[in-house]
Backbone bond lengths (Angstrom), bond angles and torsions (degrees), N, CA, C in turn:
res aa  C-N    CA-C-N  psi(-1)  N-CA   C-N-CA  omega(-1)  CA-C   N-CA-C  phi
1 M - - - 1.488 - - 1.556 103.25 -
2 E 1.320 114.37 146.21 1.436 121.71 178.03 1.481 108.20 -110.36
3 E 1.469 110.18 137.79 1.550 116.34 -176.18 1.517 107.74 -76.09
4 I 1.368 110.63 152.91 1.455 117.80 172.32 1.546 104.96 -122.42
5 Y 1.300 113.27 134.72 1.450 123.45 179.14 1.470 121.25 -107.72
6 N 1.225 121.51 144.72 1.481 118.83 170.89 1.412 117.36 -90.38
7 H 1.387 119.27 -163.05 1.457 121.93 -170.96 1.528 113.26 -76.55
8 V 1.323 113.38 -13.10 1.523 117.49 170.58 1.440 118.84 -101.55
9 G 1.402 118.83 3.13 1.382 122.78 177.27 1.503 115.64 93.72
10 K 1.382 119.02 2.46 1.456 123.82 179.27 1.507 109.77 -83.35
11 V 1.323 113.28 140.20 1.510 118.86 173.93 1.491 111.93 -72.59
12 V 1.377 113.65 117.02 1.407 120.42 -174.32 1.528 114.49 -104.24
13 G 1.370 109.32 -19.14 1.514 112.84 179.72 1.627 109.59 -174.99
14 W 1.302 115.27 -174.83 1.497 120.40 179.35 1.470 108.19 -131.25
15 I 1.273 117.32 153.36 1.536 126.29 163.27 1.472 105.55 -105.02
16 D 1.411 105.87 125.44 1.507 113.40 174.36 1.569 105.42 -127.41
17 D 1.336 115.65 109.01 1.384 126.59 -169.92 1.560 108.64 55.37
18 D 1.276 122.24 -106.48 1.411 116.96 175.65 1.611 112.37 -117.00
19 R 1.295 117.33 23.61 1.414 123.66 -178.32 1.470 108.28 -109.67
20 I 1.275 119.38 149.11 1.441 131.63 -175.97 1.651 109.29 -110.11
21 L 1.279 115.91 114.83 1.448 116.54 -178.50 1.504 108.32 -110.26
22 D 1.147 120.62 125.95 1.623 130.42 -176.33 1.441 103.50 -75.26
23 F 1.367 117.41 134.17 1.469 125.45 171.77 1.398 118.47 -62.46
24 S 1.455 114.67 -47.93 1.475 122.13 -168.48 1.638 109.94 -76.27
25 T 1.310 110.99 -26.06 1.621 110.49 -174.36 1.497 110.04 -116.22
26 N 1.393 120.31 -8.55 1.471 123.20 -175.16 1.363 115.48 55.78
27 R 1.379 117.16 30.77 1.451 124.32 179.23 1.530 117.18 -118.38
28 W 1.306 119.75 144.46 1.346 122.98 178.81 1.450 111.14 -65.82
29 I 1.394 118.31 117.78 1.486 118.46 -173.11 1.477 114.64 -113.85
30 G 1.381 117.66 -4.58 1.556 118.16 178.09 1.426 101.55 173.99
31 F 1.393 116.35 179.64 1.335 135.24 -179.09 1.475 121.53 -146.66
32 L 1.150 119.09 157.45 1.525 126.81 178.94 1.583 111.08 -100.65
33 R 1.271 111.67 138.18 1.559 116.47 174.66 1.471 98.78 -137.09
34 R 1.280 119.57 120.92 1.452 132.35 -171.12 1.544 109.01 42.89
35 D 1.375 123.81 -107.60 1.322 124.44 176.73 1.488 119.43 -109.98
36 C 1.405 108.40 23.45 1.448 117.02 -169.75 1.615 107.94 -116.19
37 V 1.316 116.31 146.66 1.556 123.03 -176.51 1.431 103.48 -113.02
38 Y 1.373 114.17 131.18 1.400 123.86 -177.31 1.586 109.27 -127.99
39 S 1.377 116.80 146.44 1.442 120.44 173.05 1.514 107.46 -73.61
40 A 1.328 117.36 171.58 1.524 122.87 -174.90 1.592 106.82 -62.03
41 N 1.375 114.57 -30.34 1.548 110.19 -176.73 1.553 108.42 -93.43
42 G 1.285 122.37 13.33 1.538 124.77 176.47 1.437 118.62 92.82
43 K 1.412 121.34 6.13 1.308 122.59 177.64 1.546 115.66 -76.51
44 Y 1.357 115.17 125.35 1.464 118.14 179.77 1.526 112.72 -60.71
45 L 1.419 119.38 130.72 1.398 120.18 -179.57 1.495 112.20 -117.41
46 G 1.363 120.41 -32.18 1.439 122.03 177.78 1.555 108.03 172.89
47 R 1.276 111.95 -151.59 1.538 124.00 -172.96 1.569 113.38 -115.49
48 F 1.302 117.29 152.20 1.438 117.87 178.64 1.550 103.49 -125.96
49 D 1.248 121.67 125.48 1.420 128.59 173.69 1.600 116.43 -134.24
50 G 1.419 107.77 20.83 1.363 118.07 -168.94 1.546 106.70 107.34
51 H 1.347 118.55 -21.24 1.341 128.84 170.53 1.573 108.42 -111.64
52 F 1.269 118.02 137.68 1.542 119.03 165.86 1.453 107.09 -81.41
53 R 1.268 113.16 118.36 1.557 117.99 -174.77 1.547 106.96 -118.51
54 T 1.257 111.66 140.00 1.430 122.32 179.53 1.540 106.54 -75.67
55 S 1.253 119.38 173.35 1.428 127.27 -175.91 1.509 109.35 -67.23
56 D 1.316 121.83 -17.29 1.494 122.26 171.72 1.574 116.28 -96.79
57 G 1.438 111.92 5.16 1.447 117.21 178.39 1.440 116.51 93.96
58 S 1.216 123.40 -10.39 1.540 124.51 177.64 1.444 111.15 -74.16
59 V 1.350 111.12 161.66 1.511 115.97 -170.96 1.456 109.00 -102.19
60 V 1.337 114.17 138.92 1.538 119.28 176.03 1.566 108.66 -106.23
61 A 1.352 115.91 -36.81 1.385 120.76 -176.99 1.544 113.45 -162.42
62 F 1.291 122.44 175.14 1.436 122.77 -171.03 1.457 110.39 -154.05
63 I 1.348 117.97 164.46 1.342 124.67 171.18 1.463 117.72 -105.08
64 N 1.308 127.53 157.55 1.375 127.25 -171.61 1.567 107.72 -65.05
65 G 1.348 118.66 135.38 1.442 125.23 166.53 1.548 106.25 94.97
66 V 1.257 124.34 -0.05 1.415 125.36 178.68 1.560 111.56 -68.57
67 Q 1.324 114.55 139.05 1.441 115.74 178.43 1.486 114.68 -103.06
68 G 1.325 121.42 158.23 1.470 125.69 -178.04 1.446 111.84 73.75
69 G 1.294 115.50 -168.40 1.491 123.81 179.16 1.607 109.07 76.93
70 P 1.240 119.11 -165.63 1.473 123.68 -177.64 1.527 107.94 -65.09
71 L 1.386 116.25 166.83 1.374 125.30 175.05 1.503 107.83 -64.00
72 K 1.424 119.51 129.00 1.483 120.91 -173.15 1.580 106.25 -91.03
73 P 1.256 114.67 143.80 1.456 120.90 175.30 1.594 109.31 -76.49
74 L 1.273 110.67 174.77 1.492 118.01 175.03 1.616 102.16 -74.10
75 Q 1.218 113.38 142.66 1.571 119.09 179.20 1.437 108.94 -84.06
76 A 1.308 114.81 143.05 1.541 121.15 173.69 1.589 104.46 -74.98
77 L 1.261 114.37 170.37 1.330 122.38 176.05 1.512 112.66 -66.49
78 K 1.314 122.65 135.77 1.473 120.01 -173.85 1.579 108.96 -68.83
79 P 1.315 114.67 127.97 1.500 116.85 169.88 1.583 108.31 -68.29
80 L 1.272 113.42 169.90 1.531 121.33 174.52 1.500 105.46 -67.29
81 Q 1.336 114.42 147.61 1.444 115.96 -179.65 1.487 109.25 -75.77
82 P 1.421 125.50 144.85 1.356 124.13 -176.40 1.515 111.56 -83.07
83 L 1.377 110.94 162.74 1.459 113.80 170.40 1.495 105.63 -67.90
84 K 1.343 113.50 134.73 1.561 118.57 -179.06 1.508 111.90 -80.35
85 P 1.290 121.22 126.93 1.469 125.63 167.85 1.496 108.45 -59.45
86 L 1.245 118.40 162.81 1.509 119.82 169.13 1.528 110.77 -63.03
87 K 1.238 110.38 137.85 1.555 116.60 176.70 1.471 110.99 -77.33
88 P 1.379 110.89 129.01 1.549 118.90 175.06 1.467 115.27 -73.99
89 L 1.209 118.02 157.43 1.510 119.08 168.47 1.503 115.24 -56.03
90 L 1.217 120.11 141.03 1.414 117.82 179.38 1.533 113.80 -90.00
91 P 1.373 115.46 136.31 1.506 119.80 -175.86 1.530 105.81 -76.66
92 L 1.352 111.35 172.82 1.465 118.47 176.00 1.530 104.72 -78.73
93 P 1.348 120.97 122.28 1.368 123.39 -176.72 1.560 114.32 -75.75
94 E 1.335 117.26 151.89 1.498 120.45 164.89 1.380 115.23 -52.26
95 L 1.229 118.02 166.35 1.593 126.10 173.95 1.474 99.58 -78.96
96 P 1.464 116.25 132.20 1.353 119.42 -179.25 1.595 111.17 -71.07
97 H 1.281 115.35 153.46 1.562 120.76 175.07 1.458 105.79 -74.82
98 L 1.310 114.40 168.54 1.437 122.49 170.27 1.496 110.41 -62.10
99 P 1.307 127.82 134.98 1.470 127.98 -176.37 1.500 112.18 -68.25
100 P 1.344 117.67 129.24 1.471 115.54 171.94 1.451 117.74 -73.80
101 I 1.370 119.26 174.28 1.497 116.71 171.36 1.460 109.55 -72.46
102 P 1.278 117.75 129.74 1.558 120.10 -178.99 1.521 109.65 -57.04
103 S 1.207 114.37 131.18 1.572 118.48 176.19 1.456 112.90 -94.02
104 L 1.385 109.39 157.96 1.544 114.88 178.94 1.642 104.81 -101.69
105 H 1.262 121.07 24.42 1.499 126.11 -176.32 1.494 106.86 -120.17
106 W 1.391 108.19 151.44 1.548 117.38 171.44 1.528 105.86 -78.36
107 S 1.285 114.19 143.24 1.467 122.64 170.75 1.551 116.04 -65.26
108 S 1.266 119.61 148.41 1.450 118.06 178.01 1.543 109.07 -76.99
109 L 1.377 117.26 -15.26 1.582 123.14 174.83 1.421 107.76 -73.97
110 D 1.396 116.50 141.01 1.415 119.76 169.58 1.532 110.58 -92.43
111 W 1.270 116.06 177.43 1.522 115.98 -176.92 1.534 117.74 -51.92
112 H 1.321 111.28 -46.84 1.477 113.61 -177.09 1.550 115.18 -73.60
113 S 1.362 116.07 -32.22 1.456 122.08 172.39 1.525 107.87 -63.07
114 F 1.255 124.44 -44.09 1.428 128.11 177.04 1.532 112.21 -46.87
115 W 1.283 118.43 -39.81 1.471 125.86 -166.52 1.608 107.14 -88.45
116 K 1.464 121.04 -5.15 1.250 116.20 -177.15 1.538 117.07 -97.62
């Protein structure tokens, strides 16, 4: 599993294959399909290019080693990986929106607001 960091460098989740596991709830909250991010129920949320981007192109979170985007914070110590819950079946995703121009700014949305 690969850690996902927020704008202050805190681990907020993990990517496991194409699924997104939330750190605070240890629940599957979404998935990736190509370069698109979807909620667990298939709602289109934004794009993934190593950054989790909102539909307007601003950044909510990132994975280690990604280039570009906003200035990255120092990363917190990695927590132990959680025990993974069973993976649910994936729903049919919405059609993705046209991709916005990637922004160099952090989104005003935090990690949990992004998934709502």
